[in-house]
N, CA and C atoms as an extended XYZ file, in Angstrom:
255
Properties=species:S:1:pos:R:3:atomname:S:1:resname:S:1:resid:I:1 pbc="F F F"
N        37.269       -3.781      -30.081 N   MET     1
C        36.529       -4.763      -30.850 CA  MET     1
C        35.088       -4.291      -30.988 C   MET     1
N        34.439       -4.724      -32.030 N   ALA     2
C        33.040       -4.377      -32.242 CA  ALA     2
C        32.305       -5.566      -32.838 C   ALA     2
N        31.030       -5.624      -32.572 N   ALA     3
C        30.144       -6.626      -33.158 CA  ALA     3
C        28.799       -5.950      -33.340 C   ALA     3
N        28.047       -6.400      -34.322 N   ASP     4
C        26.734       -5.807      -34.538 CA  ASP     4
C        25.903       -5.891      -33.269 C   ASP     4
N        25.448       -4.733      -32.786 N   GLY     5
C        24.566       -4.691      -31.629 CA  GLY     5
C        25.238       -4.852      -30.282 C   GLY     5
N        26.584       -4.881      -30.241 N   ALA     6
C        27.256       -5.090      -28.956 CA  ALA     6
C        28.611       -4.407      -28.938 C   ALA     6
N        29.040       -4.045      -27.752 N   ASP     7
C        30.434       -3.682      -27.532 CA  ASP     7
C        31.120       -4.949      -27.057 C   ASP     7
N        32.323       -5.191      -27.550 N   VAL     8
C        33.089       -6.374      -27.165 CA  VAL     8
C        34.363       -5.895      -26.487 C   VAL     8
N        34.619       -6.409      -25.301 N   LEU     9
C        35.771       -5.973      -24.531 CA  LEU     9
C        36.604       -7.169      -24.088 C   LEU     9
N        37.904       -6.992      -24.022 N   LEU    10
C        38.796       -7.952      -23.409 CA  LEU    10
C        39.196       -7.351      -22.075 C   LEU    10
N        38.863       -8.028      -20.987 N   ALA    11
C        39.141       -7.512      -19.646 CA  ALA    11
C        40.146       -8.432      -18.957 C   ALA    11
N        41.091       -7.823      -18.255 N   SER    12
C        42.099       -8.566      -17.502 CA  SER    12
C        42.109       -8.070      -16.063 C   SER    12
N        42.194       -9.012      -15.133 N   TYR    13
C        42.191       -8.692      -13.710 CA  TYR    13
C        43.318       -9.461      -13.034 C   TYR    13
N        43.974       -8.828      -12.088 N   ALA    14
C        45.053       -9.470      -11.338 CA  ALA    14
C        44.486      -10.205      -10.125 C   ALA    14
N        45.205      -11.206       -9.691 N   SER    15
C        44.844      -11.907       -8.467 CA  SER    15
C        44.697      -10.894       -7.340 C   SER    15
N        43.596      -10.987       -6.604 N   GLY    16
C        43.336      -10.067       -5.507 CA  GLY    16
C        42.476       -8.875       -5.889 C   GLY    16
N        42.235       -8.669       -7.193 N   ASP    17
C        41.370       -7.565       -7.620 CA  ASP    17
C        39.939       -7.795       -7.136 C   ASP    17
N        39.257       -6.689       -6.904 N   HIS    18
C        37.857       -6.735       -6.464 CA  HIS    18
C        37.115       -5.582       -7.136 C   HIS    18
N        35.933       -5.853       -7.644 N   ILE    19
C        35.078       -4.822       -8.237 CA  ILE    19
C        33.897       -4.616       -7.293 C   ILE    19
N        33.747       -3.405       -6.812 N   GLU    20
C        32.690       -3.070       -5.864 CA  GLU    20
C        31.299       -3.228       -6.503 C   GLU    20
N        30.255       -3.368       -5.684 N   PRO    21
C        28.890       -3.483       -6.223 CA  PRO    21
C        28.539       -2.305       -7.130 C   PRO    21
N        27.938       -2.627       -8.263 N   HIS    22
C        27.555       -1.623       -9.263 CA  HIS    22
C        26.553       -2.264      -10.213 C   HIS    22
N        26.029       -1.494      -11.142 N   SER    23
C        25.141       -2.027      -12.179 CA  SER    23
C        25.444       -1.313      -13.490 C   SER    23
N        24.923       -1.865      -14.578 N   HIS    24
C        25.107       -1.312      -15.917 CA  HIS    24
C        23.738       -1.147      -16.574 C   HIS    24
N        23.661       -0.311      -17.585 N   ASP    25
C        22.417       -0.208      -18.350 CA  ASP    25
C        22.460       -1.135      -19.563 C   ASP    25
N        23.434       -2.062      -19.555 N   THR    26
C        23.575       -3.036      -20.642 CA  THR    26
C        23.376       -4.439      -20.099 C   THR    26
N        23.003       -5.355      -20.978 N   ASP    27
C        22.882       -6.769      -20.680 CA  ASP    27
C        24.247       -7.365      -21.009 C   ASP    27
N        24.957       -7.893      -20.014 N   ASN    28
C        26.336       -8.317      -20.216 CA  ASN    28
C        26.479       -9.837      -20.183 C   ASN    28
N        27.209      -10.340      -21.168 N   TYR    29
C        27.582      -11.749      -21.225 CA  TYR    29
C        29.093      -11.801      -21.291 C   TYR    29
N        29.679      -12.843      -20.724 N   GLY    30
C        31.125      -12.967      -20.794 CA  GLY    30
C        31.547      -14.412      -20.771 C   GLY    30
N        32.759      -14.658      -21.273 N   VAL    31
C        33.358      -15.986      -21.223 CA  VAL    31
C        34.755      -15.835      -20.631 C   VAL    31
N        35.083      -16.719      -19.720 N   ILE    32
C        36.377      -16.689      -19.056 CA  ILE    32
C        37.381      -17.434      -19.933 C   ILE    32
N        38.513      -16.782      -20.222 N   ILE    33
C        39.525      -17.425      -21.069 CA  ILE    33
C        40.815      -17.736      -20.295 C   ILE    33
N        40.923      -17.218      -19.077 N   ARG    34
C        42.040      -17.551      -18.189 CA  ARG    34
C        41.607      -17.220      -16.775 C   ARG    34
N        41.916      -18.086      -15.829 N   GLY    35
C        41.627      -17.799      -14.436 CA  GLY    35
C        40.201      -18.115      -14.033 C   GLY    35
N        39.649      -17.281      -13.120 N   GLU    36
C        38.322      -17.541      -12.569 CA  GLU    36
C        37.676      -16.236      -12.106 C   GLU    36
N        36.419      -16.063      -12.462 N   LEU    37
C        35.593      -14.950      -11.993 CA  LEU    37
C        34.749      -15.439      -10.830 C   LEU    37
N        34.741      -14.677       -9.751 N   ILE    38
C        33.848      -14.945       -8.627 CA  ILE    38
C        32.809      -13.835       -8.655 C   ILE    38
N        31.592      -14.173       -9.058 N   LEU    39
C        30.522      -13.205       -9.278 CA  LEU    39
C        29.560      -13.210       -8.102 C   LEU    39
N        29.309      -12.032       -7.550 N   HIS    40
C        28.386      -11.839       -6.435 CA  HIS    40
C        27.145      -11.142       -6.994 C   HIS    40
N        25.998      -11.846       -7.000 N   MET    41
C        24.783      -11.286       -7.594 CA  MET    41
C        23.568      -11.981       -6.983 C   MET    41
N        22.510      -11.227       -6.724 N   HIS    42
C        21.257      -11.778       -6.162 CA  HIS    42
C        21.509      -12.483       -4.830 C   HIS    42
N        22.478      -12.017       -4.039 N   GLY    43
C        22.756      -12.624       -2.743 CA  GLY    43
C        23.482      -13.953       -2.822 C   GLY    43
N        23.925      -14.338       -4.007 N   ALA    44
C        24.638      -15.604       -4.192 CA  ALA    44
C        26.033      -15.334       -4.752 C   ALA    44
N        26.905      -16.320       -4.589 N   VAL    45
C        28.255      -16.251       -5.139 CA  VAL    45
C        28.421      -17.427       -6.094 C   VAL    45
N        28.841      -17.114       -7.328 N   GLN    46
C        29.073      -18.154       -8.331 CA  GLN    46
C        30.499      -18.025       -8.846 C   GLN    46
N        31.113      -19.157       -9.152 N   ARG    47
C        32.461      -19.184       -9.707 CA  ARG    47
C        32.399      -19.641      -11.161 C   ARG    47
N        33.115      -18.919      -12.016 N   PHE    48
C        33.157      -19.230      -13.438 CA  PHE    48
C        34.618      -19.400      -13.838 C   PHE    48
N        34.942      -20.563      -14.399 N   GLY    49
C        36.304      -20.864      -14.813 CA  GLY    49
C        36.462      -20.826      -16.322 C   GLY    49
N        37.604      -21.261      -16.782 N   ILE    50
C        37.939      -21.230      -18.204 CA  ILE    50
C        36.852      -21.929      -19.022 C   ILE    50
N        36.348      -21.228      -20.034 N   GLY    51
C        35.316      -21.761      -20.916 CA  GLY    51
C        33.902      -21.532      -20.432 C   GLY    51
N        33.739      -21.078      -19.199 N   ASP    52
C        32.402      -20.826      -18.654 CA  ASP    52
C        31.884      -19.462      -19.112 C   ASP    52
N        30.598      -19.437      -19.435 N   TRP    53
C        29.890      -18.196      -19.784 CA  TRP    53
C        29.081      -17.727      -18.592 C   TRP    53
N        28.969      -16.420      -18.424 N   TYR    54
C        28.114      -15.852      -17.390 CA  TYR    54
C        27.253      -14.746      -18.007 C   TYR    54
N        26.210      -14.379      -17.279 N   HIS    55
C        25.287      -13.329      -17.738 CA  HIS    55
C        24.944      -12.432      -16.558 C   HIS    55
N        25.048      -11.127      -16.762 N   VAL    56
C        24.601      -10.133      -15.785 CA  VAL    56
C        23.545       -9.279      -16.480 C   VAL    56
N        22.275       -9.407      -16.079 N   PRO    57
C        21.213       -8.615      -16.704 CA  PRO    57
C        21.399       -7.114      -16.462 C   PRO    57
N        20.851       -6.324      -17.346 N   ALA    58
C        20.886       -4.869      -17.203 CA  ALA    58
C        20.255       -4.458      -15.879 C   ALA    58
N        20.842       -3.456      -15.246 N   HIS    59
C        20.327       -2.820      -14.025 CA  HIS    59
C        20.365       -3.714      -12.788 C   HIS    59
N        21.058       -4.843      -12.837 N   VAL    60
C        21.171       -5.727      -11.677 CA  VAL    60
C        22.494       -5.441      -10.966 C   VAL    60
N        22.408       -5.132       -9.671 N   GLU    61
C        23.632       -4.876       -8.915 CA  GLU    61
C        24.429       -6.167       -8.763 C   GLU    61
N        25.732       -6.053       -8.946 N   HIS    62
C        26.626       -7.196       -8.851 CA  HIS    62
C        28.019       -6.703       -8.467 C   HIS    62
N        28.846       -7.621       -8.012 N   ALA    63
C        30.240       -7.338       -7.684 CA  ALA    63
C        31.052       -8.540       -8.156 C   ALA    63
N        32.367       -8.374       -8.196 N   ALA    64
C        33.223       -9.465       -8.641 CA  ALA    64
C        34.523       -9.455       -7.854 C   ALA    64
N        35.125      -10.631       -7.744 N   SER    65
C        36.442      -10.744       -7.146 CA  SER    65
C        37.224      -11.808       -7.905 C   SER    65
N        38.536      -11.752       -7.717 N   PHE    66
C        39.438      -12.608       -8.484 CA  PHE    66
C        40.532      -13.124       -7.562 C   PHE    66
N        40.631      -14.447       -7.440 N   GLU    67
C        41.664      -15.061       -6.611 CA  GLU    67
C        42.882      -15.445       -7.438 C   GLU    67
N        42.779      -15.302       -8.755 N   GLN    68
C        43.896      -15.588       -9.650 CA  GLN    68
C        43.827      -14.651      -10.842 C   GLN    68
N        44.947      -14.482      -11.522 N   ASP    69
C        44.945      -13.642      -12.716 CA  ASP    69
C        43.893      -14.173      -13.681 C   ASP    69
N        43.068      -13.264      -14.199 N   THR    70
C        41.900      -13.672      -14.983 CA  THR    70
C        41.740      -12.781      -16.208 C   THR    70
N        41.413      -13.410      -17.337 N   ASP    71
C        41.074      -12.708      -18.569 CA  ASP    71
C        39.703      -13.182      -19.013 C   ASP    71
N        38.942      -12.254      -19.581 N   GLU    72
C        37.624      -12.619      -20.092 CA  GLU    72
C        37.278      -11.771      -21.307 C   GLU    72
N        36.387      -12.291      -22.111 N   ILE    73
C        35.821      -11.547      -23.230 CA  ILE    73
C        34.391      -11.211      -22.832 C   ILE    73
N        34.054       -9.919      -22.886 N   GLU    74
C        32.731       -9.461      -22.484 CA  GLU    74
C        31.972       -8.909      -23.688 C   GLU    74
N        30.674       -9.176      -23.720 N   PHE    75
C        29.769       -8.671      -24.751 CA  PHE    75
C        28.711       -7.846      -24.039 C   PHE    75
N        28.651       -6.553      -24.313 N   TRP    76
C        27.716       -5.640      -23.655 CA  TRP    76
C        26.644       -5.236      -24.652 C   TRP    76
N        25.413       -5.709      -24.441 N   PHE    77
C        24.273       -5.421      -25.310 CA  PHE    77
C        23.351       -4.417      -24.630 C   PHE    77
N        22.848       -3.463      -25.384 N   LYS    78
C        21.772       -2.632      -24.874 CA  LYS    78
C        20.542       -3.516      -24.827 C   LYS    78
N        19.715       -3.409      -23.775 N   PRO    79
C        18.558       -4.315      -23.652 CA  PRO    79
C        17.683       -4.394      -24.898 C   PRO    79
N        17.529       -3.285      -25.650 N   THR    80
C        16.718       -3.331      -26.866 CA  THR    80
C        17.389       -4.181      -27.942 C   THR    80
N        18.723       -4.284      -27.940 N   ASP    81
C        19.416       -5.111      -28.924 CA  ASP    81
C        19.104       -6.590      -28.700 C   ASP    81
N        19.016       -7.016      -27.448 N   ILE    82
C        18.699       -8.404      -27.140 CA  ILE    82
C        17.271       -8.720      -27.596 C   ILE    82
N        16.344       -7.821      -27.331 N   ALA    83
C        14.939       -8.054      -27.683 CA  ALA    83
C        14.730       -8.131      -29.190 C   ALA    83
N        15.609       -7.517      -29.955 N   ALA    84
C        15.448       -7.502      -31.404 CA  ALA    84
C        15.867       -8.811      -32.050 C   ALA    84
N        16.549       -9.683      -31.303 N   GLU    85
C        17.032      -10.946      -31.899 CA  GLU    85
C        15.901      -11.923      -32.132 C   GLU    85
């Protein structure tokens, strides 16, 4: 998928999946369309369910885990693309 100024991805994760701490050079937004994302960022843990949007700023270390099968749509913007809006 593509959108002006962003990469658009459909991501699927199985129950029990875990994403180790990492960062991106993109500003990432996502919406959960099935299941739940457990996001670990800034020393806090947040849960995002169906219909919830989340944001991970560029260069911020974060991790994720999934207690149930989860699908999400992600929008990855280069930081300069966000500033141009």
